[in-house]
DRENPA-3360 file (N, C-alpha, C; in nm, 2 decimals, always signed):
BEGIN
1 = MANTETFT = +0.08/-0.12/+0.00/+0.00/+0.00/+0.00/+0.09/+0.13/+0.00 ~ +0.19/+0.13/+0.08/+0.28/+0.24/+0.09/+0.35/+0.27/-0.04 ~ +0.39/+0.16/-0.11/+0.46/+0.18/-0.24/+0.37/+0.24/-0.35 ~ +0.24/+0.21/-0.35/+0.15/+0.26/-0.44/+0.13/+0.41/-0.42 ~ +0.12/+0.45/-0.29/+0.10/+0.59/-0.26/+0.23/+0.67/-0.29 ~ +0.35/+0.62/-0.27/+0.47/+0.68/-0.30/+0.48/+0.70/-0.45 ~ +0.45/+0.59/-0.53/+0.46/+0.60/-0.67/+0.36/+0.71/-0.73 ~ +0.24/+0.71/-0.67/+0.14/+0.81/-0.72/+0.19/+0.95/-0.69;
9 = AWQRQIQN = +0.25/+0.97/-0.57/+0.30/+1.10/-0.53/+0.42/+1.14/-0.62 ~ +0.50/+1.05/-0.66/+0.61/+1.08/-0.75/+0.56/+1.11/-0.89 ~ +0.46/+1.05/-0.94/+0.40/+1.08/-1.07/+0.35/+1.22/-1.08 ~ +0.30/+1.27/-0.97/+0.24/+1.40/-0.96/+0.35/+1.51/-0.96 ~ +0.47/+1.48/-0.94/+0.58/+1.58/-0.94/+0.60/+1.63/-1.08 ~ +0.64/+1.76/-1.09/+0.68/+1.82/-1.22/+0.81/+1.76/-1.26 ~ +0.81/+1.71/-1.39/+0.93/+1.65/-1.44/+1.02/+1.76/-1.51 ~ +0.96/+1.85/-1.58/+1.04/+1.96/-1.65/+1.01/+2.09/-1.58;
17 = KNFLSPIG = +1.12/+2.14/-1.52/+1.10/+2.27/-1.44/+1.14/+2.39/-1.52 ~ +1.16/+2.38/-1.65/+1.19/+2.49/-1.74/+1.06/+2.57/-1.77 ~ +1.07/+2.70/-1.78/+0.96/+2.78/-1.81/+0.94/+2.79/-1.96 ~ +0.82/+2.82/-2.01/+0.80/+2.83/-2.15/+0.84/+2.97/-2.20 ~ +0.92/+2.98/-2.30/+0.97/+3.11/-2.35/+0.87/+3.17/-2.45 ~ +0.84/+3.30/-2.43/+0.75/+3.36/-2.53/+0.80/+3.39/-2.67 ~ +0.93/+3.36/-2.69/+0.99/+3.38/-2.82/+1.00/+3.25/-2.90 ~ +0.97/+3.14/-2.84/+0.98/+3.01/-2.90/+0.86/+2.96/-2.98;
25 = FKFNLSKA = +0.83/+3.03/-3.09/+0.71/+2.99/-3.17/+0.74/+3.01/-3.32 ~ +0.66/+2.95/-3.40/+0.65/+2.98/-3.54/+0.51/+2.95/-3.59 ~ +0.46/+3.05/-3.67/+0.32/+3.04/-3.72/+0.33/+3.02/-3.87 ~ +0.25/+2.92/-3.91/+0.23/+2.89/-4.05/+0.09/+2.92/-4.10 ~ +0.08/+3.00/-4.20/-0.05/+3.03/-4.26/-0.05/+3.00/-4.41 ~ -0.12/+2.90/-4.45/-0.10/+2.85/-4.59/-0.15/+2.96/-4.69 ~ -0.25/+3.04/-4.66/-0.30/+3.14/-4.76/-0.21/+3.26/-4.77 ~ -0.13/+3.29/-4.66/-0.05/+3.41/-4.66/+0.09/+3.38/-4.61;
33 = PKVDFFST = +0.17/+3.31/-4.69/+0.31/+3.27/-4.64/+0.40/+3.38/-4.61 ~ +0.38/+3.50/-4.67/+0.47/+3.61/-4.65/+0.44/+3.68/-4.51 ~ +0.32/+3.66/-4.46/+0.28/+3.71/-4.33/+0.35/+3.62/-4.22 ~ +0.34/+3.49/-4.23/+0.39/+3.41/-4.13/+0.55/+3.41/-4.12 ~ +0.61/+3.44/-4.23/+0.76/+3.45/-4.22/+0.80/+3.57/-4.13 ~ +0.73/+3.68/-4.13/+0.76/+3.80/-4.05/+0.69/+3.81/-3.92 ~ +0.62/+3.70/-3.88/+0.54/+3.71/-3.76/+0.62/+3.73/-3.63 ~ +0.57/+3.82/-3.55/+0.64/+3.86/-3.43/+0.57/+3.82/-3.30;
41 = AANIPSID = +0.44/+3.80/-3.31/+0.36/+3.77/-3.19/+0.24/+3.69/-3.24 ~ +0.21/+3.59/-3.16/+0.09/+3.50/-3.18/+0.04/+3.46/-3.05 ~ -0.08/+3.40/-3.04/-0.14/+3.36/-2.92/-0.22/+3.23/-2.94 ~ -0.23/+3.15/-2.83/-0.33/+3.05/-2.82/-0.45/+3.11/-2.76 ~ -0.56/+3.13/-2.84/-0.67/+3.20/-2.79/-0.74/+3.14/-2.67 ~ -0.80/+3.22/-2.59/-0.87/+3.17/-2.48/-1.00/+3.10/-2.52 ~ -1.05/+3.01/-2.44/-1.18/+2.95/-2.46/-1.27/+2.97/-2.34 ~ -1.39/+2.99/-2.36/-1.49/+3.01/-2.25/-1.60/+2.90/-2.26;
49 = LGVAVQPS = -1.63/+2.84/-2.15/-1.74/+2.75/-2.14/-1.86/+2.82/-2.08 ~ -1.97/+2.81/-2.15/-2.09/+2.87/-2.11/-2.14/+2.81/-1.98 ~ -2.22/+2.88/-1.90/-2.27/+2.83/-1.77/-2.42/+2.83/-1.78 ~ -2.48/+2.73/-1.73/-2.62/+2.72/-1.71/-2.65/+2.75/-1.56 ~ -2.76/+2.81/-1.53/-2.80/+2.84/-1.39/-2.92/+2.75/-1.35 ~ -2.90/+2.67/-1.25/-3.00/+2.59/-1.19/-3.07/+2.67/-1.08 ~ -3.19/+2.71/-1.10/-3.26/+2.79/-1.00/-3.28/+2.71/-0.87 ~ -3.28/+2.78/-0.76/-3.30/+2.72/-0.63/-3.36/+2.83/-0.54;
57 = YLKDIAIP = -3.44/+2.79/-0.45/-3.51/+2.89/-0.36/-3.41/+2.96/-0.27 ~ -3.30/+2.90/-0.24/-3.20/+2.96/-0.15/-3.09/+3.04/-0.23 ~ -3.04/+2.97/-0.33/-2.93/+3.03/-0.41/-2.92/+2.96/-0.55 ~ -2.91/+3.04/-0.65/-2.90/+2.98/-0.79/-2.76/+2.91/-0.80 ~ -2.76/+2.79/-0.86/-2.64/+2.71/-0.87/-2.59/+2.71/-1.01 ~ -2.46/+2.74/-1.03/-2.40/+2.74/-1.17/-2.36/+2.60/-1.20 ~ -2.39/+2.55/-1.32/-2.35/+2.42/-1.37/-2.28/+2.44/-1.50 ~ -2.19/+2.35/-1.54/-2.13/+2.37/-1.67/-2.23/+2.36/-1.79;
65 = GDKLVYND = -2.21/+2.45/-1.88/-2.29/+2.46/-2.00/-2.25/+2.36/-2.10 ~ -2.30/+2.38/-2.23/-2.27/+2.29/-2.33/-2.21/+2.35/-2.45 ~ -2.17/+2.48/-2.45/-2.11/+2.54/-2.57/-1.98/+2.61/-2.53 ~ -1.88/+2.59/-2.61/-1.75/+2.66/-2.59/-1.75/+2.77/-2.69 ~ -1.69/+2.88/-2.64/-1.67/+3.00/-2.72/-1.52/+3.02/-2.74 ~ -1.47/+3.01/-2.86/-1.33/+3.02/-2.90/-1.31/+3.17/-2.93 ~ -1.22/+3.24/-2.86/-1.19/+3.38/-2.88/-1.10/+3.39/-3.00 ~ -1.08/+3.51/-3.05/-1.01/+3.54/-3.17/-0.86/+3.51/-3.16;
73 = LSLSFFVD = -0.80/+3.48/-3.27/-0.66/+3.46/-3.29/-0.60/+3.59/-3.34 ~ -0.49/+3.64/-3.27/-0.42/+3.76/-3.31/-0.28/+3.72/-3.36 ~ -0.24/+3.78/-3.46/-0.10/+3.76/-3.52/-0.04/+3.89/-3.55 ~ +0.07/+3.93/-3.50/+0.14/+4.05/-3.53/+0.26/+4.01/-3.62 ~ +0.29/+4.10/-3.71/+0.40/+4.08/-3.80/+0.47/+4.21/-3.85 ~ +0.60/+4.20/-3.88/+0.67/+4.31/-3.94/+0.62/+4.32/-4.08 ~ +0.59/+4.44/-4.13/+0.55/+4.47/-4.26/+0.67/+4.49/-4.35 ~ +0.68/+4.41/-4.46/+0.80/+4.42/-4.54/+0.79/+4.55/-4.62;
81 = ENLENYLQ = +0.91/+4.60/-4.67/+0.91/+4.73/-4.73/+0.83/+4.74/-4.86 ~ +0.79/+4.64/-4.92/+0.70/+4.64/-5.04/+0.56/+4.62/-5.00 ~ +0.53/+4.61/-4.88/+0.40/+4.58/-4.82/+0.33/+4.45/-4.88 ~ +0.41/+4.36/-4.93/+0.36/+4.24/-4.98/+0.28/+4.16/-4.88 ~ +0.33/+4.14/-4.76/+0.26/+4.06/-4.66/+0.14/+4.13/-4.61 ~ +0.14/+4.26/-4.60/+0.02/+4.34/-4.56/-0.08/+4.32/-4.67 ~ -0.04/+4.33/-4.79/-0.14/+4.33/-4.90/-0.20/+4.19/-4.92 ~ -0.13/+4.08/-4.87/-0.19/+3.95/-4.88/-0.31/+3.94/-4.79;
89 = IHNWMRGL = -0.30/+4.00/-4.67/-0.42/+4.00/-4.58/-0.52/+4.10/-4.63 ~ -0.48/+4.22/-4.67/-0.57/+4.32/-4.72/-0.65/+4.27/-4.84 ~ -0.59/+4.21/-4.93/-0.66/+4.16/-5.05/-0.75/+4.05/-5.02 ~ -0.71/+3.96/-4.92/-0.80/+3.85/-4.87/-0.92/+3.91/-4.81 ~ -0.91/+4.01/-4.73/-1.03/+4.07/-4.67/-1.11/+4.14/-4.77 ~ -1.05/+4.21/-4.87/-1.13/+4.28/-4.97/-1.21/+4.17/-5.05 ~ -1.14/+4.06/-5.08/-1.21/+3.96/-5.15/-1.33/+3.90/-5.08 ~ -1.32/+3.89/-4.94/-1.43/+3.84/-4.86/-1.54/+3.94/-4.86;
97 = GYPESVQE = -1.51/+4.07/-4.85/-1.61/+4.17/-4.84/-1.65/+4.24/-4.97 ~ -1.57/+4.22/-5.08/-1.59/+4.28/-5.21/-1.66/+4.41/-5.20 ~ -1.58/+4.52/-5.15/-1.64/+4.65/-5.13/-1.67/+4.73/-5.26 ~ -1.59/+4.70/-5.37/-1.62/+4.77/-5.49/-1.69/+4.69/-5.60 ~ -1.66/+4.56/-5.60/-1.73/+4.48/-5.70/-1.72/+4.33/-5.66 ~ -1.81/+4.26/-5.72/-1.82/+4.11/-5.69/-1.69/+4.05/-5.75 ~ -1.63/+4.11/-5.85/-1.51/+4.06/-5.91/-1.40/+4.03/-5.81 ~ -1.39/+4.12/-5.70/-1.29/+4.09/-5.60/-1.31/+3.96/-5.53;
105 = FQDLLNED = -1.43/+3.92/-5.51/-1.46/+3.79/-5.45/-1.42/+3.68/-5.55 ~ -1.46/+3.70/-5.68/-1.42/+3.60/-5.78/-1.27/+3.59/-5.79 ~ -1.20/+3.70/-5.78/-1.05/+3.69/-5.78/-1.00/+3.61/-5.67 ~ -1.06/+3.62/-5.55/-1.02/+3.54/-5.43/-1.04/+3.39/-5.46 ~ -1.15/+3.36/-5.52/-1.19/+3.22/-5.55/-1.10/+3.16/-5.66 ~ -1.06/+3.25/-5.75/-0.98/+3.20/-5.87/-0.83/+3.21/-5.86 ~ -0.78/+3.22/-5.73/-0.64/+3.23/-5.71/-0.56/+3.11/-5.76 ~ -0.62/+3.00/-5.74/-0.56/+2.87/-5.79/-0.64/+2.83/-5.91;
113 = PENKNDLL = -0.58/+2.83/-6.03/-0.65/+2.80/-6.15/-0.70/+2.65/-6.16 ~ -0.64/+2.56/-6.08/-0.68/+2.42/-6.09/-0.81/+2.40/-6.02 ~ -0.85/+2.48/-5.92/-0.97/+2.46/-5.84/-1.05/+2.59/-5.85 ~ -1.12/+2.60/-5.96/-1.20/+2.72/-5.98/-1.33/+2.72/-5.89 ~ -1.36/+2.84/-5.84/-1.48/+2.86/-5.77/-1.51/+2.77/-5.65 ~ -1.40/+2.73/-5.58/-1.41/+2.65/-5.46/-1.43/+2.75/-5.34 ~ -1.55/+2.74/-5.28/-1.58/+2.84/-5.18/-1.50/+2.82/-5.05 ~ -1.43/+2.71/-5.04/-1.34/+2.69/-4.93/-1.21/+2.77/-4.94;
121 = KQFSDGTL = -1.19/+2.84/-5.05/-1.07/+2.92/-5.07/-1.08/+3.05/-4.99 ~ -1.19/+3.08/-4.93/-1.20/+3.20/-4.85/-1.15/+3.17/-4.71 ~ -1.12/+3.05/-4.68/-1.06/+3.01/-4.55/-0.92/+2.96/-4.57 ~ -0.85/+2.95/-4.46/-0.71/+2.90/-4.46/-0.69/+2.83/-4.33 ~ -0.61/+2.72/-4.33/-0.57/+2.65/-4.21/-0.44/+2.72/-4.16 ~ -0.42/+2.71/-4.03/-0.29/+2.77/-3.98/-0.24/+2.68/-3.87 ~ -0.11/+2.69/-3.85/-0.05/+2.61/-3.74/+0.05/+2.69/-3.66 ~ +0.03/+2.68/-3.53/+0.12/+2.75/-3.44/+0.21/+2.64/-3.38;
129 = LIFNSSLL = +0.34/+2.64/-3.40/+0.44/+2.55/-3.34/+0.50/+2.62/-3.22 ~ +0.50/+2.55/-3.11/+0.56/+2.61/-2.99/+0.68/+2.52/-2.96 ~ +0.80/+2.59/-2.93/+0.92/+2.53/-2.91/+0.96/+2.53/-2.76 ~ +1.04/+2.43/-2.72/+1.09/+2.43/-2.58/+1.22/+2.51/-2.58 ~ +1.29/+2.51/-2.47/+1.42/+2.58/-2.45/+1.53/+2.53/-2.54 ~ +1.52/+2.41/-2.59/+1.62/+2.35/-2.68/+1.58/+2.38/-2.83 ~ +1.47/+2.46/-2.85/+1.42/+2.49/-2.98/+1.37/+2.37/-3.06 ~ +1.31/+2.28/-2.98/+1.25/+2.16/-3.04/+1.10/+2.18/-3.03;
137 = PVVKVNFK = +1.02/+2.15/-3.13/+0.87/+2.16/-3.12/+0.81/+2.07/-3.02 ~ +0.73/+2.12/-2.93/+0.67/+2.04/-2.83/+0.52/+2.04/-2.84 ~ +0.46/+2.14/-2.90/+0.32/+2.15/-2.92/+0.29/+2.21/-3.05 ~ +0.18/+2.15/-3.12/+0.13/+2.20/-3.24/-0.01/+2.24/-3.22 ~ -0.05/+2.37/-3.25/-0.19/+2.41/-3.24/-0.24/+2.43/-3.38 ~ -0.34/+2.35/-3.42/-0.39/+2.35/-3.56/-0.52/+2.43/-3.56 ~ -0.53/+2.53/-3.64/-0.65/+2.62/-3.65/-0.72/+2.58/-3.78 ~ -0.85/+2.56/-3.77/-0.93/+2.52/-3.89/-1.01/+2.64/-3.94;
145 = DLFPVSLS = -1.01/+2.66/-4.07/-1.10/+2.75/-4.13/-1.08/+2.90/-4.08 ~ -0.95/+2.94/-4.08/-0.92/+3.08/-4.05/-0.97/+3.18/-4.16 ~ -1.01/+3.29/-4.11/-1.03/+3.40/-4.21/-1.02/+3.53/-4.13 ~ -0.96/+3.64/-4.19/-0.93/+3.76/-4.12/-1.05/+3.85/-4.11 ~ -1.06/+3.91/-3.99/-1.18/+4.00/-3.96/-1.13/+4.14/-3.93 ~ -1.00/+4.16/-3.90/-0.95/+4.29/-3.87/-0.80/+4.29/-3.91 ~ -0.76/+4.41/-3.96/-0.62/+4.43/-4.00/-0.59/+4.57/-3.95 ~ -0.49/+4.58/-3.87/-0.45/+4.71/-3.80/-0.40/+4.81/-3.90;
153 = QVEFDSQS = -0.40/+4.93/-3.86/-0.35/+5.04/-3.94/-0.20/+5.03/-3.95 ~ -0.14/+5.10/-4.05/+0.00/+5.11/-4.07/+0.04/+5.25/-4.04 ~ +0.12/+5.27/-3.94/+0.15/+5.41/-3.90/+0.29/+5.45/-3.95 ~ +0.30/+5.57/-3.99/+0.43/+5.63/-4.03/+0.45/+5.75/-3.95 ~ +0.58/+5.78/-3.90/+0.61/+5.89/-3.82/+0.75/+5.94/-3.85 ~ +0.75/+6.06/-3.91/+0.88/+6.12/-3.96/+0.95/+6.19/-3.84 ~ +0.89/+6.20/-3.72/+0.95/+6.26/-3.61/+1.02/+6.16/-3.52 ~ +1.01/+6.04/-3.55/+1.08/+5.94/-3.46/+1.23/+5.95/-3.47;
161 = IEVNYVTA = +1.29/+5.94/-3.35/+1.43/+5.94/-3.34/+1.50/+5.81/-3.38 ~ +1.44/+5.70/-3.34/+1.48/+5.57/-3.37/+1.41/+5.51/-3.49 ~ +1.46/+5.41/-3.55/+1.39/+5.34/-3.65/+1.32/+5.22/-3.59 ~ +1.19/+5.24/-3.57/+1.10/+5.13/-3.52/+1.03/+5.08/-3.64 ~ +1.06/+4.96/-3.68/+1.00/+4.90/-3.80/+0.85/+4.88/-3.79 ~ +0.79/+4.90/-3.90/+0.64/+4.90/-3.90/+0.59/+4.75/-3.87 ~ +0.49/+4.75/-3.79/+0.43/+4.62/-3.76/+0.28/+4.63/-3.78 ~ +0.21/+4.52/-3.81/+0.07/+4.52/-3.82/+0.01/+4.40/-3.74;
169 = TVTFKYTI = -0.11/+4.41/-3.71/-0.18/+4.30/-3.64/-0.30/+4.26/-3.72 ~ -0.32/+4.13/-3.74/-0.44/+4.08/-3.80/-0.51/+3.99/-3.70 ~ -0.64/+4.00/-3.70/-0.72/+3.92/-3.61/-0.80/+3.82/-3.70 ~ -0.81/+3.70/-3.66/-0.87/+3.59/-3.73/-0.99/+3.53/-3.65 ~ -1.09/+3.49/-3.72/-1.19/+3.40/-3.67/-1.16/+3.27/-3.72 ~ -1.21/+3.16/-3.66/-1.19/+3.03/-3.71/-1.30/+2.94/-3.65 ~ -1.30/+2.81/-3.70/-1.40/+2.72/-3.65/-1.36/+2.66/-3.51 ~ -1.24/+2.60/-3.51/-1.19/+2.54/-3.39/-1.04/+2.52/-3.39;
177 = YDIESML = -0.98/+2.50/-3.28/-0.83/+2.47/-3.28/-0.81/+2.34/-3.20 ~ -0.71/+2.26/-3.24/-0.67/+2.14/-3.17/-0.53/+2.16/-3.12 ~ -0.50/+2.12/-3.00/-0.37/+2.12/-2.95/-0.31/+1.98/-2.95 ~ -0.20/+1.96/-3.01/-0.14/+1.83/-3.03/+0.00/+1.83/-2.97 ~ +0.03/+1.74/-2.88/+0.16/+1.72/-2.82/+0.25/+1.66/-2.92 ~ +0.37/+1.70/-2.93/+0.47/+1.65/-3.02/+0.58/+1.57/-2.95 ~ +0.56/+1.55/-2.82/+0.66/+1.47/-2.74/+0.64/+1.32/-2.75;
% end
């Protein structure tokens, strides 16, 4: 009996006492590869579980709900000097919203001549790789059906004393993400 309790207590101990570094990541976005190359910040979005309330005459009791809410994915990136990566997201969003003509949506769908008018082209899958202190991938976060909903402004400032390179942030909605251990 004592051996079982000792073994269980040993199993509960933390085996790896290294902290996760915020710079150990790489983001891959199949629809906008120039954006992921210059990515500077990404996140694993938070999730919220809805709560149902069970009424009671003394006190209402909260019980777990049945729907998860996945919050937005944000990705920050350096803007290249030709604005190519910024324009990849910009044109993707214009194609989704087609503010001037329906042709912009058609251009989005006809990017790949082999698969014409495939409505799935408005989405992209993405992967966030997280590395340990030895720069080995330990976790892969797979995002399904990403599409951009917000692209930050690009600011220029001629009064700046230092050269702070231009960054932009894009916010994505998606269907779901899965976290996969690579150990």
